[in-house]
C-alpha positions in Angstrom: -0.1 -0.1 -0.1 1.3 3.5 -1.1 0.9 6.5 0.8 -0.8 9.4 -1.3 1.8 12.1 -2.1 -0.4 14.6 -3.1 0.2 18.1 -1.6 -2.3 20.4 -3.8 -5.4 19.3 -5.3 -7.8 21.2 -7.5 -10.9 19.5 -8.2 -12.9 21.0 -11.3 -11.9 24.6 -10.1 -13.3 27.6 -11.8 -13.3 31.5 -10.6 -15.5 34.1 -12.2 -15.6 37.9 -11.6 -18.8 39.2 -12.8 -19.4 37.6 -16.4 -15.5 36.9 -16.7 -14.4 33.3 -16.4 -10.8 33.7 -15.1 -10.4 30.0 -14.3 -12.4 27.5 -16.3 -12.7 23.8 -14.7 -9.3 23.0 -13.7 -8.2 19.7 -12.1 -4.6 19.1 -11.0 -2.6 17.3 -8.5 0.9 18.5 -7.1 2.9 16.1 -5.3 5.6 16.2 -2.5 9.0 17.3 -3.5 8.2 18.5 -7.0 9.2 21.9 -8.5 6.5 23.5 -10.6 6.5 26.4 -13.0 3.1 27.9 -13.7 3.4 29.8 -16.7 1.1 31.8 -19.0 0.6 35.3 -20.7 -1.0 38.0 -18.6 -4.6 37.4 -17.9 -4.2 33.8 -18.5 -5.4 32.8 -14.9 -2.2 31.6 -13.5 -2.1 34.4 -10.6 -5.9 33.8 -9.8 -5.1 30.0 -9.5 -2.2 30.4 -7.2 -4.3 32.8 -5.0 -6.9 30.0 -4.7 -4.1 27.5 -3.6 -3.0 29.9 -1.0 -6.4 30.7 0.2 -6.5 34.2 -0.6 -9.6 33.8 -2.9 -12.1 31.3 -3.0 -13.1 29.5 -6.0 -16.6 30.0 -7.7 -17.1 26.5 -8.0 -14.9 22.9 -7.5 -12.6 22.4 -4.6 -9.0 23.3 -3.7 -7.0 21.2 -0.8 -3.7 21.9 0.3 -2.1 19.1 2.7 -5.5 17.6 2.8 -7.2 20.6 4.2 -8.9 23.9 2.8 -5.8 26.5 2.0 -6.8 28.8 4.7 -6.7 26.2 7.5 -4.3 27.4 10.3 -2.3 24.4 10.1 -2.0 24.9 6.3 -0.8 28.4 7.0 1.8 27.2 9.4 3.5 25.0 6.7 3.3 27.4 3.9 5.9 29.9 2.8 5.0 32.7 0.5 7.1 35.2 -1.7 5.1 37.5 -3.7 6.1 39.3 -6.8 5.9 43.0 -4.9 8.7 43.6 -2.6 7.9 45.1 0.9 9.6 45.5 4.1 8.7 46.9 7.2 10.2 50.5 7.7 12.3 51.4 10.9 13.1 48.0 11.5 16.6 46.3 11.2 16.8 42.8 9.0 17.4 41.0 12.4 14.4 42.6 14.1 12.1 41.7 11.4 13.5 38.1 11.3 12.9 37.9 15.0 9.5 39.4 14.7 8.2 36.8 11.7 9.9 33.8 13.4 7.6 34.7 16.3 4.7 33.8 14.4 5.4 30.2 13.9 5.2 27.4 16.4 8.4 25.8 15.2 10.6 28.2 13.4 13.8 27.9 11.6 16.9 29.0 13.8 17.4 32.6 13.5 21.0 32.1 12.3 19.6 29.9 9.5 17.3 32.5 8.1 20.0 35.1 8.3 22.2 33.1 6.3 19.2 32.5 3.7 19.1 36.3 3.2 22.7 36.1 1.5 23.4 39.5 3.4 26.9 40.2 4.9 26.7 40.2 8.9 26.9 44.1 8.7 24.1 44.3 6.3 21.8 42.4 9.0 21.9 45.4 11.4 20.6 47.8 8.6 17.1 49.1 8.6 15.4 47.2 5.8 14.2 50.1 3.5 17.8 50.8 3.1 18.3 47.6 1.2 18.6 47.4 -2.7 16.0 45.8 -4.6 17.5 42.5 -5.0 18.5 42.5 -1.1 14.9 43.2 -0.3 13.9 40.1 -2.7 16.6 37.9 -0.8 15.3 38.9 2.5 11.7 38.1 1.5 13.1 34.4 0.4 14.5 34.0 3.9 11.2 35.3 5.6 9.2 32.8 3.4 11.4 30.1 5.1 11.0 31.4 8.7 8.4 28.8 9.4 10.3 25.8 8.0 7.4 25.5 5.5 6.6 22.2 3.5 5.0 24.1 0.7 6.5 27.2 -0.9 5.0 29.7 -3.4 6.9 32.0 -5.3 5.6 34.7 -7.7 8.3 36.2 -10.2 10.9 35.2 -7.4 14.0 36.3 -9.2 12.8 39.9 -10.2 15.4 42.6 -9.4 18.2 39.9 -8.6 21.7 40.1 -10.1 22.9 37.1 -12.0 24.9 35.8 -9.0 22.0 36.3 -6.4 19.7 34.6 -8.9 21.8 31.5 -9.5 22.4 31.2 -5.5 18.4 31.2 -5.3 18.0 28.4 -7.6 20.6 26.2 -6.0 18.6 26.7 -2.8 15.4 25.9 -4.4 17.0 22.6 -5.8 18.4 21.7 -2.4 14.7 22.2 -0.8 13.1 20.1 -3.6 15.7 17.3 -2.3 14.7 17.6 1.1 11.1 16.8 -0.1 9.6 20.6 0.0 7.3 21.4 -2.5 7.9 24.4 -4.7 5.4 26.5 -7.0 6.4 29.4 -9.0 5.5 31.7 -11.6 8.1 33.6 -13.8 8.4 35.3 -17.0 11.9 34.1 -17.3 11.4 31.2 -19.3 14.9 29.8 -19.2 14.5 29.6 -15.6 11.2 27.4 -15.6 13.2 25.2 -18.4 16.3 24.8 -16.0 14.6 24.5 -12.4 11.2 23.0 -12.9 10.5 19.2 -13.1 6.9 20.1 -14.5 5.4 22.9 -16.2 1.8 24.0 -16.2 1.0 26.3 -19.2 -2.3 28.5 -18.7 -4.1 30.1 -21.6 -7.6 32.0 -21.2 -8.6 30.2 -17.8 -7.6 26.8 -18.9 -4.5 24.4 -18.5 -3.4 24.0 -22.3 0.0 22.1 -21.3 0.9 20.1 -18.5 4.2 18.1 -18.4 8.0 18.3 -18.0 10.0 20.7 -19.8 11.6 18.1 -22.0 8.1 16.7 -22.7 6.6 20.0 -23.6 9.5 21.0 -26.0 9.7 17.7 -27.3 6.0 17.5 -28.2 5.9 21.1 -30.1 9.4 22.1 -31.2 11.6 20.6 -33.9 15.2 19.7 -33.0 17.9 21.4 -35.2 21.2 20.0 -36.8 24.0 22.6 -37.5 27.3 22.4 -38.9 30.0 24.3 -40.6 30.3 24.1 -44.5 31.4 26.1 -47.5 29.3 28.3 -49.5 30.0 26.1 -52.5 26.8 25.9 -54.5 27.4 22.2 -55.2 27.5 21.5 -51.3 24.3 23.7 -50.9 22.4 21.5 -53.6 23.5 18.5 -51.6 22.1 19.9 -48.4 18.8 21.1 -50.1 18.2 17.4 -51.3 18.7 15.7 -47.8 15.6 13.9 -46.8 13.3 14.8 -43.9 14.1 18.6 -43.4 11.6 21.2 -42.6 13.6 24.4 -42.9 17.1 25.5 -43.8 19.0 28.4 -42.4 22.5 29.9 -43.4 24.0 32.2 -40.8 27.5 33.0 -41.6 29.6 29.8 -42.3 26.9 27.5 -40.5 23.9 25.6 -41.9 21.2 25.0 -39.5 18.5 22.3 -40.5 15.3 22.0 -38.8 14.1 18.5 -38.8 11.7 16.1 -36.4 14.1 13.1 -36.8 17.7 14.7 -36.7 19.2 11.1 -35.9 18.2 9.9 -39.3 19.6 13.1 -40.8 23.0 12.6 -39.4 23.1 9.1 -40.6 22.3 10.3 -44.0 25.2 12.9 -43.8 27.6 10.6 -42.6 26.5 7.9 -45.3 26.9 10.3 -48.1 30.0 11.9 -46.9 28.8 15.4 -46.9 32.1 17.7 -46.5 30.7 19.2 -43.1 32.5 19.9 -39.8 31.6 20.8 -36.3 28.3 18.8 -36.2 25.8 19.9 -33.5 22.2 18.6 -32.7 20.1 21.0 -30.3 16.6 20.5 -28.9 14.2 23.4 -29.0 14.0 25.7 -26.2 11.2 26.2 -24.0 10.4 29.9 -25.2 10.0 28.3 -28.8 7.7 26.0 -27.5 5.8 28.5 -25.6 5.5 30.9 -28.6 4.6 28.2 -30.9 1.8 26.7 -28.6 0.2 30.1 -27.9 0.2 30.9 -31.6 -1.7 27.5 -32.6 -4.3 28.2 -30.0 -4.8 31.6 -31.4 -4.9 30.2 -34.9 -7.6 27.6 -33.8 -9.9 30.3 -32.1 
């Protein structure tokens, strides 16, 4: 007998504001230890869905449960960590004073020194008044405060906006470490490469519905084509040979490289080797998530 690892369950959930259907009949489960990216254009329903998971908004119909209870249950709130997009700190208090205050809200908080380390701030900065911090430092502080209650479920809304590249890299290292500890992480982002690298599952929203749900590789593989590129001369005879290769959907020439778009790049490279086409530095690359995202949304638009 296996234990149910479901942490969040949405069962036929809809949300309506007047005559507008912001979310339409969504059903999904999120399991323990997963890192889930919720993506979609503005107005797609992702923020409304996250607010219902957080208990900040009630569904018009359907049911949302977190850890087997309603999201606004006190026990659920104590096991949640939240970092919203808008950065706000309490003026007039030092970083250490804010940490001490937020820790007091929880029955079993993280040690203060652990939370301080999570801010990535130098020791001197911990005694600085919070409003004096830079935007990126405030966001790092908000991350540390989200961890104050030693949560099992973490929600991040555009978590790396305003962070420099090093702080952003450090943030995602910490997220991967938390997932290995069994924490469940749900985040939204407009940085699609972050979702591609960090998430093990992507849920793509459009017009209030889930239009794609799977691993980044699954979503990319189902929508985008792979490319095979190589260096070659601009000899017209070679170009003729390239254009006669089977299974090519598109050919691009960029400086001294030729890029071939195809569904079956393995068969294509075998053919190039068999025919001894005079090319060098062969590379095979999968489509990027932003390509899949754009393609999928364009396809939906055309279908409508």
